[in-house]
C-alpha positions as CSV (number, residue, x, y, z in Angstrom):
1,M,-0.2,0.1,0.2
2,Q,1.3,3.5,-0.5
3,W,0.5,6.0,1.9
4,R,0.1,9.8,1.2
5,K,0.8,12.6,4.0
6,S,-2.0,14.8,4.1
7,S,-1.9,18.1,3.2
8,Y,-3.8,19.3,6.2
9,S,-0.5,18.1,8.1
10,G,1.9,20.1,9.9
11,G,2.3,22.5,12.5
12,A,5.4,23.6,14.6
13,D,8.1,20.8,13.3
14,D,5.9,18.8,11.3
15,E,4.8,17.7,15.0
16,H,0.8,16.6,13.8
17,C,1.3,14.1,10.8
18,V,-0.9,12.3,8.9
19,E,-0.9,9.7,6.0
20,L,-3.8,7.9,4.7
21,G,-3.5,4.7,2.3
22,R,-6.1,3.3,0.2
23,L,-6.9,-0.3,1.0
24,A,-8.9,-2.6,-0.7
25,P,-12.1,-1.2,-2.0
26,E,-14.3,-3.8,0.4
27,V,-11.9,-2.5,3.2
28,G,-11.6,1.1,3.3
29,V,-8.8,3.4,4.2
30,G,-5.9,3.3,6.4
31,V,-5.1,6.2,8.9
32,R,-1.8,6.5,10.4
33,D,0.9,8.7,12.4
34,S,3.5,9.4,9.8
35,K,6.2,10.1,12.6
36,D,5.4,5.8,13.6
37,P,4.9,4.3,10.8
38,D,5.6,1.0,11.9
39,G,3.0,1.6,14.6
40,G,-0.1,0.3,12.7
41,H,-3.1,1.9,11.4
42,L,-6.8,2.4,12.0
43,T,-8.8,1.1,9.1
44,L,-12.3,2.9,8.3
45,T,-14.6,2.0,6.0
46,V,-15.2,4.3,2.9
47,G,-18.4,5.6,4.9
48,E,-16.6,5.9,8.2
49,F,-14.2,8.0,6.6
50,A,-16.5,10.5,5.0
51,A,-18.2,11.0,8.3
52,L,-15.1,11.3,10.5
53,L,-14.1,14.3,7.4
54,A,-17.8,15.8,7.9
55,R,-17.2,15.7,11.2
56,I,-13.8,17.5,11.2
57,K,-15.2,19.8,9.0
58,R,-18.4,20.8,10.8
59,T,-16.1,21.4,14.4
60,T,-13.6,23.2,12.8
61,S,-15.2,25.7,10.5
62,P,-15.6,29.3,11.7
């Protein structure tokens, strides 16, 4: 699987780094901490990932 760093990751010294990886279509999306690539990942279905993004957008909007 190829991991991609989120364009919203960053912060002082790149301390908030999130990477996403597309898993098999029936599995969904992997989310991991790019500073600890061997630490495992969170697996979300496509629906769960979409709901997470919607919630983040709702709670971080001005």
